[in-house]
C-alpha positions in Angstrom: 25.7 0.5 -15.6 22.9 -1.5 -14.0 20.0 0.9 -13.5 17.6 2.4 -16.0 15.7 5.7 -16.4 12.4 5.5 -18.3 10.9 8.8 -19.5 7.3 8.6 -20.8 7.0 9.7 -24.5 3.2 10.1 -24.6 0.0 8.8 -23.0 -0.9 5.4 -24.5 -4.2 4.9 -26.3 -5.0 1.9 -24.2 -4.0 0.7 -20.8 -0.5 -0.8 -20.5 0.4 -3.8 -18.3 3.9 -3.3 -16.9 4.1 -6.6 -15.1 7.6 -8.0 -15.4 9.3 -4.6 -15.8 11.5 -4.8 -12.7 15.1 -4.1 -11.9 15.9 -7.8 -12.0 14.3 -8.2 -15.4 16.4 -5.3 -16.9 19.7 -6.0 -15.1 22.5 -6.8 -17.4 20.6 -6.1 -20.6 21.9 -4.0 -23.5 19.9 -0.9 -24.5 18.4 -2.8 -27.5 17.4 -5.7 -25.2 15.8 -3.4 -22.7 13.9 -1.4 -25.3 12.6 -4.6 -26.8 11.1 -6.0 -23.6 7.5 -6.7 -24.4 4.6 -5.3 -22.4 0.8 -5.6 -22.8 -1.1 -2.9 -24.6 -4.7 -3.8 -25.0 -4.7 -7.3 -26.5 -1.3 -7.2 -28.0 2.3 -7.0 -26.8 4.6 -4.2 -27.9 8.2 -3.2 -27.1 8.8 -1.0 -24.0 10.4 1.6 -26.2 7.0 2.3 -27.8 6.1 4.2 -24.6 9.4 5.2 -22.9 12.8 6.6 -23.8 15.3 4.4 -21.9 18.7 5.4 -20.7 21.1 3.5 -18.5 22.2 4.9 -15.1 24.9 4.1 -12.6 22.5 3.2 -9.7 22.4 -0.5 -9.1 19.1 -2.4 -9.2 17.0 0.7 -9.8 14.3 1.8 -12.2 13.3 5.5 -12.4 10.0 6.3 -14.2 9.4 10.0 -15.2 5.8 10.9 -16.3 2.2 10.3 -15.5 1.7 6.5 -15.5 -2.1 6.6 -14.7 -2.8 4.4 -17.7 0.0 2.0 -16.8 -1.0 -0.9 -14.5 1.0 -3.3 -12.3 4.0 -1.1 -11.7 6.2 -3.0 -9.4 4.2 -6.2 -9.8 5.8 -9.0 -7.8 8.9 -6.9 -7.1 11.4 -9.1 -5.3 14.3 -6.6 -4.8 15.9 -3.4 -5.9 14.1 0.0 -6.1 11.5 1.5 -8.4 10.7 5.2 -8.2 7.9 6.9 -10.1 7.8 10.7 -10.6 4.0 10.8 -11.1 0.8 8.8 -10.8 0.5 5.0 -11.4 -2.5 2.9 -12.5 -4.1 -0.1 -10.9 -2.4 -3.1 -9.1 0.8 -1.1 -8.3 3.0 -3.2 -6.0 0.7 -6.2 -6.2 2.4 -9.3 -4.7 5.7 -7.5 -4.0 7.9 -9.5 -1.6 11.0 -7.3 -1.1 12.6 -4.1 -2.3 11.3 -0.5 -2.4 8.6 1.1 -4.5 8.0 4.8 -4.3 5.3 6.8 -6.1 5.4 10.6 -6.0 1.8 10.8 -7.0 -1.4 8.8 -6.6 -2.2 5.1 -7.3 -5.3 3.4 -8.6 -7.3 0.3 -7.5 -5.7 -2.6 -5.5 -2.4 -0.9 -4.7 -0.2 -3.2 -2.5 -2.7 -5.9 -3.1 -1.4 -9.2 -1.5 1.9 -7.5 -0.7 4.2 -9.8 1.2 7.3 -7.8 1.9 9.3 -4.7 1.2 8.4 -1.0 1.5 5.8 0.7 -0.7 5.2 4.5 -0.3 2.6 6.6 -2.1 2.8 10.3 -1.6 -0.7 11.0 -2.9 -4.0 9.1 -2.6 -4.9 5.4 -3.3 -8.2 4.1 -4.7 -10.3 1.3 -3.3 -9.0 -2.1 -2.1 -5.5 -1.0 -1.3 -3.5 -3.5 0.8 -6.3 -6.0 0.3 -7.0 -9.3 -1.6 -7.6 -10.1 -5.2 -11.2 -11.0 -6.0 -11.8 -14.6 -4.8 -8.7 -14.7 -2.7 -8.8 -15.3 1.1 -5.6 -13.4 2.0 -4.8 -9.7 1.6 -1.6 -8.0 2.6 0.8 -10.6 4.0 3.8 -8.5 5.1 5.9 -5.5 4.5 5.1 -1.8 5.1 2.7 0.2 3.0 2.5 3.9 3.6 0.0 6.4 2.0 0.6 10.1 2.7 -2.7 11.1 1.3 -6.2 9.4 1.5 -7.4 5.9 0.9 -10.5 4.5 -0.7 -12.9 1.9 0.6 -11.9 -1.5 1.9 -8.4 -0.4 2.9 -6.5 -3.5 4.2 -9.5 -5.9 3.6 -8.5 -9.4 4.6 -5.1 -8.2 5.8 -3.1 -11.1 7.4 0.3 -9.5 8.3 2.4 -6.3 7.9 1.7 -2.6 8.4 -0.7 -0.5 6.3 -0.6 3.2 7.2 -2.6 6.1 5.8 -2.0 9.7 6.9 -5.4 11.0 5.7 -8.9 9.7 5.7 -10.2 6.3 4.5 -13.4 5.2 2.8 -15.8 2.7 4.3 -14.9 -0.7 5.8 -11.2 0.0 6.7 -9.5 -3.1 8.1 -12.5 -5.2 7.2 -12.1 -9.0 7.7 -8.6 -8.6 9.1 -6.9 -11.7 10.3 -3.8 -10.0 11.8 -1.4 -7.1 11.2 -1.6 -3.3 11.9 -3.6 -0.6 10.2 -3.0 3.0 11.2 -5.2 5.8 10.2 -4.2 9.5 10.7 -7.5 11.1 9.6 -11.2 10.0 9.7 -12.1 6.4 9.2 -15.1 5.5 7.1 -18.1 3.6 8.3 -17.8 0.0 9.6 -14.2 0.1 10.7 -13.0 -3.4 11.5 -16.0 -5.1 10.0 -15.7 -8.9 10.5 -12.1 -8.6 11.8 -10.7 -11.6 13.6 -7.5 -10.3 15.0 -5.1 -7.4 14.4 -5.0 -3.8 15.4 -6.5 -0.6 13.9 -5.0 2.6 15.3 -7.0 5.8 15.0 -4.6 8.7 15.6 -7.1 11.5 15.3 -9.3 10.6 18.3 -12.8 9.5 19.0 -14.3 12.1 16.6 -12.6 10.4 13.7 -14.3 7.0 14.0 -17.7 5.6 14.8 -17.1 2.5 16.9 -19.3 -0.3 15.6 -21.8 -1.8 18.0 -20.2 -5.2 17.7 -17.0 -3.9 19.5 -16.9 -3.6 23.3 -14.6 -1.6 25.6 -11.6 -3.5 26.8 -11.2 -3.9 30.6 -7.5 -4.8 30.7 -4.6 -2.3 30.3 -2.3 -2.4 27.3 0.1 0.4 28.1 3.3 -1.4 27.4 2.2 -2.8 24.0 0.8 0.6 23.1 4.1 2.4 23.8 5.9 -0.1 21.5 3.4 0.3 18.7 3.1 4.1 19.0 6.9 4.6 18.8 7.0 2.4 15.7 4.3 4.5 14.1 5.8 7.9 15.2 8.8 7.5 12.9 6.3 7.7 9.9 5.7 11.4 10.8 2.6 13.4 10.2 -0.4 12.6 12.5 1.6 9.9 14.2 4.3 12.1 15.7 4.0 12.1 19.5 1.5 9.3 19.5 3.3 7.6 22.4 2.4 10.5 24.6 -1.4 10.0 24.1 -3.7 7.8 26.0 -5.9 5.2 24.2 -9.4 3.9 24.4 -9.3 0.2 23.4 -12.3 -1.7 21.9 -12.4 -5.4 21.1 -14.2 -7.2 18.3 -15.7 -7.9 15.9 -17.8 -10.0 18.3 -20.2 -10.8 15.4 -17.3 -12.8 13.9 -16.1 -14.1 17.2 -13.1 -11.7 16.7 -10.4 -10.7 19.0 -9.1 -7.7 17.1 -8.8 -4.2 18.6 -9.6 -0.6 17.8 -7.0 1.7 19.5 -8.3 5.3 19.6 -5.8 7.8 20.7 -6.8 10.9 22.7 
């Protein structure tokens, strides 16, 4: 038995830091050892069993959380393999720095979800708060790889300082989506907030809902060259994510280049 199921007992009085609670950290441990794993609760560290009822499972390299983890931060922090599934919401910094594996949240996530993510697949079935797929305060690099998919809406500064990977949101975003991007792909199925692509240097922002879903900043200009082949490849990759991206390869695009105020060579691809 190499997997674990963790059922929430009750909502904690203070926020709990679950960094270090990964499939690799619990692999091969006895029930007593797993229950005794220390996690942060306020300014003290307490055993994991204070908050969860743990039971071993047959699924290899897997953790299953059952319950509303809105007050539990850093779920899947620096995940480097295996699978974590959450039946409920999660707190802030979910999936921060993950480099491999799979993280699935069947609820919503707080601030800085997928922050500085470098690999793996992270899926949120609900909404995410501000600064998802972005950088920690003071850091120059945001998301660096992997695939981050949000089936709901995203807050402000989605994919800020993104350097690599794919960040996809099926619904609307807040202001400054794809701001200060260096590279990578951002795809938005709903309406984009104000200042899309602000300060971006390179990379692509795809707007699947058409020109009414975005206000093109004045520092972006229409592209003169065709990009039909590249668009077909990109659109087909996004189409497998379903929702507003189905049939995207059949649509035409209006392509705008910028942000010229930052000497940028990024692009806004507006499907129609």
